[in-house]
N, C-alpha and C positions, 0 to 999 in steps of 0.2 A: 427447443434449441438444440444446435451443433455438439455445445459445450458442457460437460458434465463432473460431477466432483466424481475421483474412485474412492471409498474408503476417506470418506469425510468423517472427522473426530467429533464436529456439532461445538467447536468453539472458534468459529471461521477460517478457518482452513481445512483442506484435502492434502492425504496423502501426495496423491497425482490428480492433473488434471484433466481430461481425454478434451481435445478436439479436433471433430471432423468436419471435414470437405472446409473450413475456414474461404471466404474471400475476402476480409482484412485482414493486418496484423498491426497492433498500433504497439510500439515499443516504447516508452516511458523513462526519459533519463528519472537522474536521481528528481525527484522534488523534496526541499528544502524550507523548515519553516520561517520562510520571510515573505511578508507580506506586498500587496502592493504598495504603500512605500518606504520599503526598505525598514519596517519594523520586524524586530525578531522577539518575541514575546519570551518570559523570564521560568515560566512556566511551562514544564514537559507537555500535562496533559494540552496545554493551549498548543503549543509545537506542533502535538501530534494533531488535534483534529488542523490545523492549518496547513500540517503537509497533508492530507486527503484531501482536503478543499482543494490543494495546488494539483493535486492528481486525478479530482475529479475533472477538474477543469480542464485537462491535457484531453482526458476521454472524453466530452462534450465538445471541443475543438475536433478531434478524431470523428463524432456521431456517433462515440461509444457510451456505456456507461457505467457505472459501480459492475453489474451484470455480467459484463463483456470483458473480468477481470480473469488470467487464468493461471497467473505468475506472480507472485510478489515479492522483492528482499528490501528488507528491513534493514538498517546500518542502526545500531544506540549506542553513545557513545559509554554507557556504562550499564551492569547488570541492573542493578538497583531499578533501572525504567522497563523491565521486564511484564511485571503484574499492568503497570497504565497503559503499557504498551496493547496489553494483549485487552483489557477495554476498552477502550477506545477501538481499535481494531474490531471488536465483535459487536459495539453501537454503531460504527459506520458500516460495517460488511454485513449483518445482519445472521441470516443462515446461508448466505454465499459462502463457499467456499474454495478459493483458490489454493493453487500448491504456494506454499510459503516456504522462505527459510528469513531465519536471523542473525545477524551476525555482530555482535560485540569489537568494534572499530571505533579507530581514530579518527576524528569526523573533520573535515574541512577546514572550516570554523567552530572557533571553541564554542561560541556562541550559541551551536547548532548543536540541541541534543539526541536529535538523529535523522536521517534523510531515509527516504524511502522510493523505489525501482519500482516500478510494471512494465506486464506483456498484457495485452488485452486480444481478444479473438473474435472473432461475429462472422 
């Protein structure tokens, strides 16, 4: 695989992620916790899992998987969600370690507790 984590932390992210000679890049817009029926779960962990499913759908549409992620940016509406965000991210990504940034920010819709954008390369 031409992509590899540099200085992985062991908790589903790395200090950097090297991409060598990619043939395809996929830039995933911020994915939100809204399902196909325009519903938003009230619980943070459910929202987080839904966002990751939405990311995975975009990756699959581009012929990629979660293993192709090289950079992830997470926008949390509040610091209180840091631990739950880590838990779900680690469940979803397992040993895969893209570069990661987490930002505490006002989110576009007050019902959304997070939004995640990503970059994948293959």
